[in-house]
Kinemage of the C-alpha trace (Angstrom):
@kinemage 1
@onewidth
@group {chain A} dominant
@subgroup {mainchain}
@vectorlist {calphas} color= white
{ca met a 1} P -81.972 231.620 -109.073
{ca lys a 2} L -84.392 233.951 -111.242
{ca lys a 3} L -82.320 232.957 -114.418
{ca leu a 4} L -83.159 229.344 -113.461
{ca ser a 5} L -86.932 229.572 -112.575
{ca arg a 6} L -87.102 231.215 -116.186
{ca ser a 7} L -85.233 228.268 -117.499
{ca phe a 8} L -87.805 225.919 -116.250
{ca thr a 9} L -89.891 225.726 -119.237
{ca pro a 10} L -93.690 224.374 -119.136
{ca gly a 11} L -91.992 221.364 -120.806
{ca leu a 12} L -89.109 220.917 -118.384
{ca ala a 13} L -91.619 221.505 -115.427
{ca gln a 14} L -93.987 219.140 -116.602
{ca ser a 15} L -91.450 216.221 -116.969
{ca phe a 16} L -89.950 217.366 -113.633
{ca leu a 17} L -93.465 216.233 -112.219
{ca ile a 18} L -93.927 213.625 -114.325
{ca cys a 19} L -90.753 212.045 -112.530
{ca leu a 20} L -91.824 212.803 -109.234
{ca thr a 21} L -95.265 211.337 -109.565
{ca leu a 22} L -93.320 208.255 -110.736
{ca leu a 23} L -91.032 208.591 -108.051
{ca cys a 24} L -94.237 208.392 -105.500
{ca trp a 25} L -95.796 205.476 -107.576
{ca ala a 26} L -92.696 203.254 -107.254
{ca glu a 27} L -92.006 201.287 -104.279
{ca glu a 28} L -88.502 202.391 -103.812
{ca asn a 29} L -86.450 205.464 -105.133
{ca his a 30} L -85.696 203.845 -108.776
{ca pro a 31} L -82.340 204.921 -110.001
{ca val a 32} L -83.916 205.678 -113.356
{ca ile a 33} L -86.035 208.201 -112.114
{ca ile a 34} L -83.490 210.025 -109.838
{ca phe a 35} L -80.968 209.915 -112.859
{ca ala a 36} L -83.904 211.496 -115.099
{ca leu a 37} L -84.668 214.000 -111.985
{ca met a 38} L -80.904 215.038 -112.207
{ca phe a 39} L -80.823 215.435 -115.927
{ca ile a 40} L -84.325 217.707 -116.165
{ca val a 41} L -82.014 220.140 -113.778
{ca cys a 42} L -78.875 219.721 -115.229
{ca val a 43} L -80.909 221.072 -118.578
{ca ala a 44} L -82.478 223.823 -116.724
{ca ile a 45} L -79.108 225.097 -115.515
{ca ile a 46} L -77.547 224.830 -118.929
{ca arg a 47} L -80.524 227.013 -120.655
{ca thr a 48} L -79.604 229.481 -117.997
{ca lys a 49} L -75.626 229.501 -119.746
{ca ile a 50} L -77.213 229.453 -123.593
{ca pro a 51} L -79.100 232.303 -125.067
{ca asn a 52} L -82.168 231.196 -126.317
{ca lys a 53} L -84.780 232.444 -128.582
{ca arg a 54} L -88.330 232.627 -126.764
{ca thr a 55} L -91.398 231.629 -129.376
{ca trp a 56} L -94.123 233.280 -129.136
{ca leu a 57} L -97.301 231.689 -127.907
{ca pro a 58} L -100.667 233.477 -127.529
{ca arg a 59} L -102.302 233.835 -124.585
{ca lys a 60} L -104.619 231.291 -124.562
{ca phe a 61} L -102.311 228.619 -125.110
{ca lys a 62} L -100.306 230.053 -121.788
{ca gln a 63} L -103.452 229.394 -120.206
{ca thr a 64} L -103.788 225.819 -121.552
{ca gln a 65} L -100.261 225.220 -120.129
{ca cys a 66} L -101.067 226.559 -116.341
{ca ile a 67} L -103.847 224.618 -116.248
{ca ser a 68} L -101.895 221.302 -117.522
{ca leu a 69} L -99.496 222.605 -114.647
{ca phe a 70} L -102.171 222.701 -112.024
{ca ser a 71} L -103.449 219.038 -112.983
{ca ser a 72} L -100.069 217.312 -112.987
{ca thr a 73} L -99.216 218.939 -109.322
{ca ile a 74} L -102.509 217.673 -107.911
{ca phe a 75} L -102.077 214.224 -109.275
{ca met a 76} L -98.334 214.177 -108.065
{ca phe a 77} L -100.012 214.893 -104.240
{ca thr a 78} L -102.875 212.359 -104.964
{ca cys a 79} L -100.026 209.762 -105.969
{ca phe a 80} L -98.115 210.987 -102.839
{ca ile a 81} L -101.102 210.468 -100.652
{ca leu a 82} L -101.883 207.315 -101.940
{ca phe a 83} L -98.535 205.413 -101.888
{ca lys a 84} L -95.914 207.151 -99.763
{ca thr a 85} L -98.143 208.134 -96.817
{ca glu a 86} L -100.293 206.260 -94.037
{ca tyr a 87} L -102.769 208.668 -93.957
{ca lys a 88} L -104.934 207.616 -96.196
{ca glu a 89} L -108.349 209.414 -95.657
{ca his a 90} L -110.478 208.510 -98.487
{ca leu a 91} L -112.415 211.819 -98.439
{ca tyr a 92} L -109.018 213.506 -99.085
{ca thr a 93} L -108.157 211.117 -102.117
{ca ile a 94} L -111.877 211.162 -103.514
{ca ile a 95} L -111.445 215.109 -103.581
{ca leu a 96} L -108.105 215.170 -105.399
{ca thr a 97} L -108.940 212.330 -107.923
{ca ile a 98} L -111.880 214.255 -108.891
{ca ala a 99} L -109.989 217.699 -108.881
{ca thr a 100} L -107.642 216.138 -111.156
{ca ile a 101} L -110.660 214.852 -113.520
{ca ile a 102} L -112.032 218.182 -113.612
{ca ser a 103} L -108.542 220.171 -114.098
{ca met a 104} L -108.271 217.247 -117.539
{ca val a 105} L -111.606 218.177 -118.744
{ca leu a 106} L -110.739 221.690 -118.327
{ca ile a 107} L -107.452 221.214 -120.522
{ca ala a 108} L -109.011 219.941 -122.977
{ca arg a 109} L -111.905 222.833 -123.339
{ca ser a 110} L -109.039 225.220 -123.026
{ca his a 111} L -106.966 223.761 -125.669
{ca ile a 112} L -110.553 223.514 -128.171
{ca thr a 113} L -111.132 227.472 -127.214
{ca ser a 114} L -107.596 227.884 -127.965
{ca ile a 115} L -107.881 226.394 -131.510
{ca asp a 116} L -111.174 226.953 -132.490
{ca asn a 117} L -112.162 229.731 -134.968
{ca lys a 118} L -114.268 233.029 -134.421
{ca glu a 119} L -117.564 231.026 -135.027
{ca lys a 120} L -116.773 228.728 -132.699
{ca thr a 121} L -117.369 225.586 -134.889
{ca leu a 122} L -115.369 223.439 -132.987
{ca ser a 123} L -116.856 223.992 -129.922
{ca ser a 124} L -120.220 223.878 -131.283
{ca tyr a 125} L -119.688 220.267 -132.671
{ca thr a 126} L -117.808 219.094 -129.557
{ca lys a 127} L -121.390 220.155 -127.661
{ca thr a 128} L -123.838 218.546 -129.794
{ca ile a 129} L -121.755 215.218 -129.731
{ca ile a 130} L -121.616 215.072 -126.154
{ca lys a 131} L -125.271 215.764 -125.816
{ca tyr a 132} L -126.510 213.298 -128.524
{ca thr a 133} L -123.977 210.343 -127.233
{ca trp a 134} L -125.146 211.415 -123.325
{ca ile a 135} L -128.697 210.236 -124.330
{ca val a 136} L -127.209 206.897 -125.832
{ca ile a 137} L -125.027 206.432 -122.960
{ca ser a 138} L -127.206 207.183 -120.500
{ca leu a 139} L -129.928 204.680 -121.415
{ca phe a 140} L -127.551 201.872 -122.182
{ca ser a 141} L -125.491 202.303 -118.847
{ca tyr a 142} L -129.298 202.313 -117.116
{ca asn a 143} L -130.407 199.189 -118.214
{ca ile a 144} L -126.773 197.246 -117.980
{ca ser a 145} L -126.919 198.597 -114.443
{ca arg a 146} L -130.508 197.218 -114.080
{ca ala a 147} L -129.492 193.772 -115.333
{ca leu a 148} L -126.760 193.585 -113.347
{ca ile a 149} L -128.632 194.323 -110.090
{ca ser a 150} L -130.894 191.914 -111.042
{ca ile a 151} L -128.695 189.098 -111.308
{ca thr a 152} L -126.365 190.001 -108.460
{ca phe a 153} L -129.429 190.425 -105.525
{ca asp a 154} L -131.468 187.673 -107.645
{ca ile a 155} L -134.289 190.089 -107.749
{ca pro a 156} L -137.077 190.825 -111.044
{ca phe a 157} L -135.867 193.132 -113.456
{ca asp a 158} L -138.996 195.497 -112.815
{ca ser a 159} L -138.216 196.317 -109.358
{ca thr a 160} L -134.896 197.326 -110.278
{ca asn a 161} L -135.858 200.905 -112.008
{ca asp a 162} L -135.967 203.332 -109.202
{ca arg a 163} L -133.839 201.638 -106.509
{ca pro a 164} L -130.701 204.198 -105.317
{ca ile a 165} L -128.224 201.207 -106.074
{ca thr a 166} L -129.241 201.576 -109.700
{ca phe a 167} L -128.425 204.928 -109.952
{ca leu a 168} L -125.036 204.456 -108.497
{ca phe a 169} L -124.327 201.590 -110.679
{ca ser a 170} L -125.006 203.711 -114.180
{ca phe a 171} L -123.314 206.894 -112.980
{ca phe a 172} L -120.415 204.754 -112.531
{ca cys a 173} L -121.268 203.215 -115.823
{ca ile a 174} L -121.707 206.606 -117.651
{ca phe a 175} L -118.551 208.041 -115.894
{ca trp a 176} L -116.090 204.896 -117.233
{ca ile a 177} L -117.594 205.198 -120.718
{ca tyr a 178} L -116.694 208.622 -121.061
{ca tyr a 179} L -113.507 208.083 -119.372
{ca ser a 180} L -112.583 205.970 -122.122
{ca leu a 181} L -113.664 208.199 -124.697
{ca tyr a 182} L -111.922 210.572 -123.398
{ca tyr a 183} L -108.422 208.953 -124.618
{ca leu a 184} L -109.850 209.050 -128.009
{ca phe a 185} L -110.988 212.684 -127.836
{ca leu a 186} L -107.410 213.841 -126.730
{ca phe a 187} L -105.957 212.102 -129.796
{ca val a 188} L -108.325 213.923 -131.915
{ca ile a 189} L -107.619 217.579 -130.563
{ca phe a 190} L -104.120 217.029 -129.967
{ca tyr a 191} L -102.708 214.809 -132.388
{ca leu a 192} L -104.408 215.426 -135.556
{ca pro a 193} L -104.106 219.638 -136.130
{ca glu a 194} L -105.518 218.448 -140.056
{ca phe a 195} L -108.967 217.986 -138.084
{ca val a 196} L -108.685 221.333 -136.827
{ca asn a 197} L -107.585 223.217 -139.707
{ca ser a 198} L -110.857 222.754 -141.226
{ca ser a 199} L -112.665 224.605 -138.905
{ca arg a 200} L -110.293 227.468 -139.115
{ca asn a 201} L -110.779 230.045 -140.989
{ca lys a 202} L -108.661 229.405 -144.525
{ca lys a 203} L -107.572 233.019 -145.279
{ca ser a 204} L -106.072 233.199 -142.066
{ca lys a 205} L -101.811 233.205 -142.556
{ca thr a 206} L -101.321 232.914 -138.582
{ca lys a 207} L -99.719 229.858 -137.590
{ca phe a 208} L -101.998 228.791 -134.679
{ca tyr a 209} L -100.867 225.390 -133.822
{ca pro a 210} L -97.353 225.351 -131.529
{ca gly a 211} L -94.814 223.070 -131.600
{ca thr a 212} L -93.271 220.460 -129.662
{ca gly a 213} L -92.627 222.799 -126.421
{ca tyr a 214} L -96.244 222.905 -126.229
{ca his a 215} L -96.618 219.131 -126.927
{ca leu a 216} L -94.314 218.385 -123.865
{ca ser a 217} L -96.025 220.789 -121.478
{ca val a 218} L -99.529 220.013 -122.316
{ca ile a 219} L -100.451 216.968 -124.777
{ca leu a 220} L -97.802 214.309 -123.060
{ca pro a 221} L -99.036 214.994 -119.404
{ca ser a 222} L -102.563 214.834 -120.316
{ca phe a 223} L -101.718 211.087 -121.650
{ca phe a 224} L -99.609 210.317 -118.947
{ca ile a 225} L -102.319 211.672 -116.327
{ca tyr a 226} L -105.046 209.744 -118.261
{ca ile a 227} L -103.166 206.434 -118.510
{ca ala a 228} L -101.771 206.329 -114.638
{ca leu a 229} L -105.193 207.567 -113.026
{ca ser a 230} L -107.037 204.653 -115.321
{ca asn a 231} L -104.720 202.303 -113.523
{ca val a 232} L -105.273 203.914 -110.038
{ca leu a 233} L -109.123 203.456 -110.867
{ca gly a 234} L -108.962 200.202 -112.316
{ca ile a 235} L -107.305 198.831 -109.187
{ca asn a 236} L -109.918 200.384 -106.855
{ca ile a 237} L -112.634 199.481 -108.562
{ca pro a 238} L -114.176 196.746 -106.377
{ca asn a 239} L -113.463 199.429 -103.264
{ca ile a 240} L -115.196 202.231 -104.919
{ca leu a 241} L -118.338 199.829 -105.756
{ca lys a 242} L -118.254 198.329 -102.171
{ca thr a 243} L -118.519 201.603 -100.797
{ca gly a 244} L -121.011 202.863 -102.902
{ca thr a 245} L -123.138 199.816 -102.627
{ca ile a 246} L -122.794 200.062 -98.341
{ca phe a 247} L -123.882 203.604 -98.828
{ca thr a 248} L -126.900 203.183 -101.073
{ca leu a 249} L -127.825 200.122 -99.342
{ca arg a 250} L -128.461 202.623 -95.871
{ca tyr a 251} L -131.195 203.957 -97.629
{ca glu a 252} L -133.163 201.283 -99.391
{ca ala a 253} L -132.727 198.664 -96.713
{ca arg a 254} L -133.646 198.206 -93.443
{ca asp a 255} L -132.124 196.564 -90.155
{ca ser a 256} L -135.188 194.276 -89.858
{ca phe a 257} L -137.693 192.205 -91.471
{ca phe a 258} L -141.395 191.293 -91.183
{ca cys a 259} L -142.506 188.022 -90.727
{ca his a 260} L -145.185 186.168 -88.860
{ca asn a 261} L -146.965 189.591 -87.828
{ca arg a 262} L -143.757 191.039 -86.213
{ca tyr a 263} L -140.206 192.364 -86.661
{ca met a 264} L -137.228 190.403 -86.466
{ca phe a 265} L -133.745 190.693 -86.663
{ca leu a 266} L -130.677 188.056 -87.437
{ca thr a 267} L -128.948 187.964 -83.909
{ca glu a 268} L -125.773 186.107 -85.125
{ca his a 269} L -125.755 188.844 -87.839
{ca pro a 270} L -126.581 192.038 -86.185
{ca asp a 271} L -124.865 194.170 -89.205
{ca ala a 272} L -127.319 192.581 -92.015
{ca arg a 273} L -129.686 194.681 -94.095
{ca phe a 274} L -133.129 193.294 -95.556
{ca met a 275} L -134.488 194.477 -98.766
{ca leu a 276} L -137.958 194.094 -99.280
{ca ile a 277} L -138.589 192.406 -102.556
{ca ser a 278} L -142.422 191.502 -101.916
{ca glu a 279} L -144.468 190.619 -99.202
{ca gly a 280} L -142.557 187.983 -97.008
{ca ser a 281} L -140.133 188.375 -99.486
{ca tyr a 282} L -136.551 189.861 -98.289
{ca arg a 283} L -132.832 189.662 -99.539
{ca ala a 284} L -130.608 189.894 -96.540
{ca leu a 285} L -127.185 191.554 -97.096
{ca ile a 286} L -124.873 190.245 -94.638
{ca pro a 287} L -121.179 191.804 -94.371
{ca his a 288} L -118.549 189.061 -94.601
{ca lys a 289} L -115.001 190.457 -94.393
{ca asp a 290} L -114.571 193.185 -96.931
{ca asp a 291} L -117.686 191.608 -99.034
{ca ile a 292} L -121.550 191.269 -98.836
{ca asn a 293} L -122.988 188.092 -99.000
{ca val a 294} L -126.610 187.839 -100.969
{ca phe a 295} L -129.645 185.465 -99.284
{ca arg a 296} L -132.898 184.977 -100.276
{ca leu a 297} L -134.955 185.415 -96.933
{ca thr a 298} L -138.530 183.943 -97.046
{ca cys a 299} L -141.530 184.254 -94.646
{ca ser a 300} L -142.581 180.743 -93.273
{ca asp a 301} L -145.050 179.722 -90.511
{ca lys a 302} L -142.732 177.293 -88.579
{ca glu a 303} L -140.204 178.469 -86.172
{ca pro a 304} L -137.871 180.632 -86.544
{ca phe a 305} L -140.493 181.455 -88.988
{ca tyr a 306} L -138.257 182.415 -92.079
{ca ser a 307} L -135.754 180.350 -94.080
{ca leu a 308} L -132.461 181.629 -95.539
{ca asn a 309} L -130.911 180.267 -98.824
{ca gly a 310} L -127.769 181.758 -100.420
{ca val a 311} L -127.953 183.286 -103.783
{ca val a 312} L -125.133 181.538 -105.985
{ca asp a 313} L -124.499 181.214 -109.522
{ca lys a 314} L -123.486 178.321 -112.167
{ca asp a 315} L -120.070 178.330 -111.236
{ca ser a 316} L -120.803 178.126 -107.654
{ca leu a 317} L -122.557 175.241 -107.918
{ca ile a 318} L -120.261 173.491 -109.863
{ca leu a 319} L -117.774 174.039 -107.679
{ca thr a 320} L -119.828 172.956 -104.795
{ca ala a 321} L -120.651 169.519 -106.631
{ca ile a 322} L -116.808 168.822 -107.303
{ca lys a 323} L -116.165 169.531 -103.664
{ca glu a 324} L -118.859 166.804 -102.445
{ca arg a 325} L -117.729 164.566 -104.879
{ca ala a 326} L -114.122 164.512 -103.954
{ca asn a 327} L -115.205 164.626 -100.410
{ca ile a 328} L -117.221 161.289 -100.775
{ca leu a 329} L -114.437 159.733 -102.761
{ca ile a 330} L -111.878 160.422 -99.828
{ca asn a 331} L -114.259 159.320 -97.422
{ca asp a 332} L -114.516 155.755 -99.608
{ca leu a 333} L -110.487 155.852 -99.959
{ca tyr a 334} L -110.195 156.065 -96.183
{ca leu a 335} L -112.879 153.369 -95.074
{ca lys a 336} L -111.014 150.789 -97.399
């Protein structure tokens, strides 16, 4: 058993974890994945009988391999909870997803530290790039989020600058942009060692960049986790935004509105929230199934002292007009 555990190199262990993750992802136990798991175990058993020459690897690279194994293990448990259990507590899923993302960042950081020179040139360049791109991406995300909130809720652009929901959408936009750039960043630091050579001391004759085993144990899992996690996040983007929107609306929207010198609420929609735009003007946010419908609520002098008008876009108006014309045509044909 001790020999078998030693024969499980980091590359084989990562391959085994990837197959287990795919097995959790698949709706049924796919025979190809099961065959791949059996093949990996057979390779590990055969390695116990064949003497192999161990390749020396610096301690920093081994640390990167350990972080990569930890990241793959967390991601496997995340997929198991999401796809193979009925107990899908959102808090645990979010914690595991955040832990996976943090471990991915730690993998890149550990790898940069391993291949960097004594002057920390590559680390310095990386910090500088992140600092300046942060300013540009933050401004871009903030303005895009303000425009999106203005269009979605039909409110003036100037009134979106300090709303909690604007900061929520800005944070999500910043995260998604950096997450997308992370793929390019992985390609640069992993698959272009010549790029790293320029930051190394040229007088050093030490072969610092490892070979295939390191690629299998660190680089391949990093790309796999990135692509798979992107798929998971892409599928759950609407749910994430809806959950975040409902959470922020608790702090910027009331459960009542003020019209005709008194506070009122919608008896037919007791869960509705009301966002104040100006005096006598609100946006009524009414939950409907898994969505939120937005209405313009305007105070008036006649009972019931307010009016509700749904916020619709151009496509909805065209669709409504087509339905009305179709109903008129059907009625005319029926009368004839």
